[in-house]
C-alpha positions in Angstrom: -0.1 0.3 0.2 1.2 3.8 -1.0 2.4 5.7 2.2 3.9 8.5 0.2 2.3 10.4 -3.0 3.7 9.9 -6.4 3.9 12.9 -8.8 0.9 13.6 -10.9 3.3 13.4 -14.0 4.7 10.0 -14.0 8.4 9.4 -14.8 9.5 10.6 -18.4 11.2 8.1 -20.5 14.0 10.3 -20.9 13.7 11.9 -17.2 16.7 11.3 -14.7 16.6 9.3 -11.7 17.4 12.2 -9.1 15.0 14.6 -11.0 11.8 12.0 -10.4 12.5 11.9 -6.6 13.2 15.2 -6.2 9.4 15.6 -8.0 8.1 13.3 -5.2 10.1 15.4 -2.4 8.1 18.1 -3.9 4.8 16.1 -4.3 5.2 14.7 -0.3 6.1 18.2 1.0 9.6 17.3 2.3 11.8 20.2 2.9 14.5 18.1 1.2 15.8 14.6 -0.1 17.3 13.7 3.1 13.8 14.1 4.9 12.3 12.0 1.9 15.2 9.4 2.2 14.8 8.9 6.1 11.4 8.5 6.2 11.7 5.7 3.2 14.6 3.8 5.1 12.1 3.8 8.1 9.4 2.2 6.1 12.1 0.0 4.1 13.6 -1.3 7.7 9.8 -2.9 8.5 9.5 -4.3 5.0 13.1 -5.6 4.2 16.0 -5.1 6.6 18.5 -5.6 4.5 17.7 -3.6 1.6 16.6 -0.4 4.0 20.5 0.1 4.2 21.3 0.1 0.8 18.8 3.0 0.2 21.1 6.4 0.1 20.5 9.3 2.6 22.0 11.6 0.0 20.8 12.3 -3.3 23.9 12.3 -5.1 24.7 8.5 -4.3 20.9 7.8 -5.3 21.6 5.9 -8.9 22.4 2.5 -9.3 25.7 2.7 -10.3 27.0 4.3 -7.6 26.8 1.0 -5.2 29.8 0.1 -4.4 29.3 -3.8 -3.4 25.4 -4.1 -2.8 23.7 -2.8 -6.2 21.6 -6.0 -5.9 20.1 -4.4 -2.4 19.9 -1.2 -4.0 17.8 -2.7 -6.7 15.9 -4.4 -4.1 15.2 -0.9 -1.9 14.0 0.5 -5.5 11.5 -2.1 -6.1 9.9 -1.5 -2.5 9.9 2.1 -3.1 7.7 1.5 -6.4 5.4 -0.5 -4.1 5.6 2.5 -1.4 4.6 4.7 -4.3 1.9 2.5 -5.9 4.0 2.7 -8.9 3.9 0.0 -11.6 7.0 -2.5 -11.5 10.2 -1.6 -12.9 9.3 1.8 -13.1 12.2 3.3 -11.5 14.4 0.9 -13.3 13.3 2.3 -16.5 15.0 5.5 -15.6 18.4 4.3 -13.4 21.6 4.0 -14.9 23.2 0.7 -14.2 26.8 -0.5 -14.2 27.5 -2.3 -17.5 29.6 -5.1 -18.1 31.0 -3.7 -21.1 34.2 -1.7 -21.5 35.4 0.6 -23.7 39.0 0.9 -25.3 40.1 -1.5 -22.5 39.6 0.4 -19.6 37.1 2.9 -19.5 34.2 1.7 -17.5 30.5 1.9 -18.5 27.3 2.5 -17.5 23.8 1.0 -19.2 20.3 2.9 -19.8 17.7 1.8 -22.5 19.7 -0.8 -24.3 22.7 2.0 -24.4 26.4 1.6 -23.0 27.8 4.9 -21.9 31.3 5.7 -20.8 31.2 6.5 -17.4 33.8 9.6 -17.9 30.9 11.0 -20.1 28.5 11.5 -17.2 28.3 14.9 -15.8 28.7 14.3 -12.0 29.4 10.6 -12.0 31.9 11.3 -9.2 29.9 12.5 -6.5 33.1 14.2 -4.8 33.5 16.6 -7.9 30.8 19.4 -8.0 30.6 19.7 -11.8 27.7 21.8 -13.4 24.8 19.8 -14.6 23.1 22.3 -17.7 19.8 22.5 -18.3 17.7 24.1 -21.6 15.5 26.7 -20.1 12.8 26.1 -22.9 12.5 22.4 -22.1 12.1 23.5 -18.3 9.6 25.7 -19.7 7.5 22.7 -21.5 7.8 20.6 -18.7 10.0 20.9 -15.5 12.1 17.8 -15.1 15.8 17.1 -15.7 16.5 15.1 -19.0 19.0 12.2 -18.5 21.0 13.6 -21.6 21.8 16.7 -20.0 23.8 14.4 -18.0 25.9 13.5 -21.2 29.1 15.4 -21.5 28.8 15.4 -25.5 25.3 16.7 -25.2 25.9 20.5 -25.1 22.8 22.1 -27.4 19.2 21.4 -27.2 18.2 19.2 -30.4 14.5 20.5 -29.6 14.9 24.2 -29.3 18.2 24.9 -30.9 19.8 26.7 -28.3 22.5 25.7 -26.2 22.6 24.5 -22.8 23.4 27.0 -19.8 25.9 25.8 -17.3 25.6 29.2 -14.8 22.9 30.8 -13.6 22.3 34.3 -15.4 21.2 36.1 -12.0 24.2 34.9 -9.7 26.8 33.1 -12.3 26.8 30.0 -9.9 27.1 26.7 -11.8 24.1 25.2 -12.2 23.6 21.5 -10.6 20.0 20.3 -9.5 21.6 17.5 -7.4 23.6 19.5 -4.9 20.8 22.5 -4.9 18.0 19.8 -5.2 16.1 22.1 -7.3 15.1 21.2 -10.7 13.5 24.8 -11.8 15.5 27.7 -9.4 18.8 28.5 -8.8 19.7 28.5 -4.9 19.8 32.4 -5.8 15.8 32.0 -6.5 16.2 32.8 -10.1 13.7 30.7 -12.3 15.9 28.9 -14.5 13.0 28.5 -17.1 12.9 32.5 -17.5 16.8 32.6 -18.7 17.6 33.9 -21.8 18.9 31.6 -24.7 21.2 31.9 -27.3 21.5 30.0 -30.6 23.4 26.6 -30.6 26.3 26.1 -33.1 26.0 23.8 -35.8 28.3 21.0 -35.2 26.9 21.0 -31.5 23.4 20.8 -32.5 24.2 18.5 -35.3 25.8 16.1 -32.7 22.7 16.4 -30.4 20.4 15.3 -32.9 22.4 12.5 -33.8 23.8 11.3 -30.3 21.0 9.0 -29.4 18.6 8.3 -32.6 21.6 8.6 -35.4 21.0 9.8 -39.0 21.0 6.6 -41.6 21.1 9.6 -44.3 24.2 10.6 -43.5 27.5 9.6 -45.0 29.5 10.6 -41.6 30.2 7.2 -40.0 29.7 8.8 -36.9 26.3 10.0 -37.2 24.7 7.2 -39.6 26.1 4.2 -37.0 23.0 2.2 -36.0 24.0 1.9 -33.0 24.1 4.7 -30.0 26.8 2.7 -28.1 29.0 2.9 -31.2 28.8 6.3 -31.5 29.5 7.2 -28.0 32.5 5.0 -28.6 34.1 6.4 -31.4 33.5 10.2 -29.3 35.6 8.5 -26.8 38.3 7.0 -29.2 38.5 10.5 -30.7 38.6 12.4 -27.6 41.4 10.1 -26.5 43.4 10.5 -29.6 42.6 14.0 -30.2 41.1 15.8 -27.8 42.7 15.0 -24.5 40.2 16.0 -21.6 38.5 18.6 -23.7 35.0 18.7 -23.9 34.8 21.1 -26.3 36.6 18.4 -29.0 33.3 16.7 -29.1 31.6 18.8 -31.5 35.1 18.9 -33.8 34.3 15.1 -34.0 31.8 15.7 -36.6 34.0 17.6 -38.9 37.0 14.7 -38.3 34.7 11.8 -38.9 33.4 13.7 -42.3 36.7 12.6 -43.8 36.8 9.4 -42.5 38.7 7.2 -43.1 41.1 9.3 -45.5 42.3 11.7 -42.7 42.7 8.6 -40.2 45.0 6.8 -43.0 46.9 10.1 -43.6 47.5 10.2 -40.3 49.2 6.6 -40.1 51.1 7.0 -43.0 52.7 9.8 -41.8 53.9 7.6 -38.5 54.8 4.7 -41.0 56.8 7.4 -43.1 59.0 8.3 -40.3 59.2 5.2 -38.5 62.6 4.4 -39.5 63.7 7.6 -37.9 62.7 6.7 -34.6 64.3 3.5 -34.3 66.7 2.3 -31.7 66.9 -1.6 -33.1 66.3 -3.5 -36.0 62.2 -3.3 -36.6 62.0 -7.0 -36.0 63.2 -6.1 -32.5 61.3 -3.0 -32.1 57.5 -3.1 -30.4 54.7 -1.8 -32.5 53.7 0.3 -30.0 56.9 2.4 -29.8 56.0 3.5 -33.3 52.4 3.7 -33.2 51.6 4.3 -29.2 48.5 2.3 -28.1 46.6 2.2 -31.5 45.7 -1.4 -31.8 44.5 -1.8 -27.8 42.4 1.8 -28.4 40.8 0.5 -31.8 38.7 -2.1 -29.7 36.2 0.6 -28.7 33.8 -2.2 -27.1 34.5 -5.3 -25.1 32.3 -7.7 -25.2 32.1 -6.8 -29.0 29.0 -6.6 -31.1 28.0 -9.0 -33.6 29.2 -5.8 -36.6 32.7 -4.7 -35.3 33.1 -1.2 -34.9 33.8 1.1 -37.7 37.2 2.3 -36.5 38.5 -1.4 -35.8 37.5 -2.1 -39.1 39.3 1.0 -40.9 42.2 -0.2 -38.6 42.3 -3.6 -39.7 42.5 -2.3 -43.3 45.3 -0.2 -43.0 47.3 -3.0 -41.0 46.4 -5.4 -43.9 47.6 -2.7 -46.7 50.7 -2.0 -44.8 51.8 -5.8 -44.7 51.0 -5.9 -48.4 53.2 -2.7 -49.4 56.3 -4.0 -46.9 56.6 -7.6 -48.1 59.0 -9.6 -46.4 62.8 -9.1 -47.2 66.4 -9.6 -45.8 66.2 -6.3 -44.1 62.9 -6.0 -41.6 60.7 -3.5 -42.3 57.7 -1.7 -40.4 55.4 -4.7 -41.0 57.9 -6.8 -39.0 57.3 -5.0 -35.7 56.3 -7.1 -32.3 52.8 -6.7 -31.2 51.7 -7.9 -27.5 49.4 -10.8 -26.6 46.9 -8.2 -25.6 47.1 -6.3 -29.2 47.1 -9.9 -31.0 44.0 -10.9 -28.9 42.7 -7.4 -30.4 43.8 -8.0 -33.9 42.6 -11.4 -34.0 39.3 -10.4 -32.1 39.5 -13.0 -29.9 40.4 -13.5 -26.1 44.1 -13.8 -24.7 44.0 -17.3 -23.6 43.4 -18.2 -27.4 46.4 -16.3 -28.2 48.4 -18.3 -25.9 47.2 -21.4 -27.2 47.8 -20.3 -30.9 51.4 -19.8 -29.5 51.8 -23.2 -28.0 50.3 -25.0 -31.1 53.3 -23.2 -33.0 51.0 -21.2 -35.1 52.4 -17.7 -34.0 56.0 -17.9 -33.1 57.6 -15.7 -30.7 60.4 -13.4 -31.5 62.2 -14.4 -28.6 63.4 -17.3 -26.5 60.7 -18.0 -24.0 61.8 -20.0 -21.0 60.4 -23.2 -20.2 57.0 -23.6 -18.4 56.7 -19.9 -18.2 53.9 -17.7 -19.8 54.6 -14.8 -21.7 53.7 -11.4 -20.0 50.5 -10.2 -22.0 52.0 -6.7 -22.2 55.5 -7.9 -23.8 55.8 -7.5 -27.6 56.8 -10.9 -29.1 55.1 -11.8 -31.9 55.2 -10.4 -35.7 52.8 -8.2 -37.0 53.0 -9.7 -40.4 52.4 -13.2 -39.2 49.0 -12.2 -36.9 47.4 -10.2 -39.8 48.5 -13.1 -42.8 47.0 -15.7 -39.7 43.9 -13.1 -39.7 43.6 -12.6 -43.5 43.8 -16.6 -44.2 40.3 -16.7 -42.6 38.9 -14.3 -45.0 37.4 -11.0 -44.3 33.9 -12.3 -43.1 34.9 -14.2 -40.3 35.3 -12.8 -36.7 37.4 -14.8 -33.8 37.5 -18.6 -35.1 40.6 -20.0 -35.0 41.0 -23.1 -32.7 38.1 -25.2 -31.2 37.9 -24.8 -27.1 39.0 -28.5 -26.8 
């Protein structure tokens, strides 16, 4: 039986979980979220002693991905909250951010919502210890006063609906806008009503990215925009940021122009590195690590793991380049750039398989090591030992339409 009033407007499909809880605070005449959470915890204590402690007292720790060790208790607490509010089952789960089992670019963890995996580094205010602005669109607040989840995404800097730039600071007191810290959706802490803020037209590149970030545009020739998967688009943006933009959020809009010329500009960058490779040598090519010349190019090309059935377009472009590199630099008495050495981890990426599979390929003599290995000692996964040429030729022997089928499991 419900002991709290749920907001007259049900949770919007694009609303953030924190925004909906703040509307519950307002609907039930609590002064703060903390008062609401303590009341909920007291009620949960009677219903489920284990779950009541998993319901956070602070709004900034509310979302499921913030739970460190007891996310299943957090889920149970949200389900009990739904019953206290008289909501249909899974109503709150639909707007929550979950931890994802996928990894971007080898090490970047992800969160999940509505079938989309998002790099955690793209979430504004993901780290509750850092005070960061969560921008708003005044026109959207005028339409419906709630926080859209896309406003939490760093690449999203313009409103696709109203074609205006999101505002990060209060026009009156210039303070950073953060509805989670201020516990107010429509007003700044100085009392200014955000829906009355003046808006400025968004830059065309920001607007194009905002329109295509979630839904894409199949008519576009830009692979960043016409990718059918929002997860793949976000992975491409992260790859671009790591490669060209550093930590600068303004680099996201530059990505549109960069991918307009894909893959020609990418190949030009790699050709420049290849041409200057010999000047960087300390030893011969067949004793030099691939990453000494090209950096983490291979590892970063695995934009997503576990991978989708269709490989990411960045990975496909790199594979084509490396195949062409091997073809243009045939084996000769003098080692060349195609004879550089790749690690077990890089080989696993190139073959779209696991590191365990790579070790088995080595044990079966299919991949040969450039150096003599000690008996019964496993190769360090980050030591360059396999010839790039051999790995690429082995991959090509399976054809271009086969992914990761090399040895049986037994």
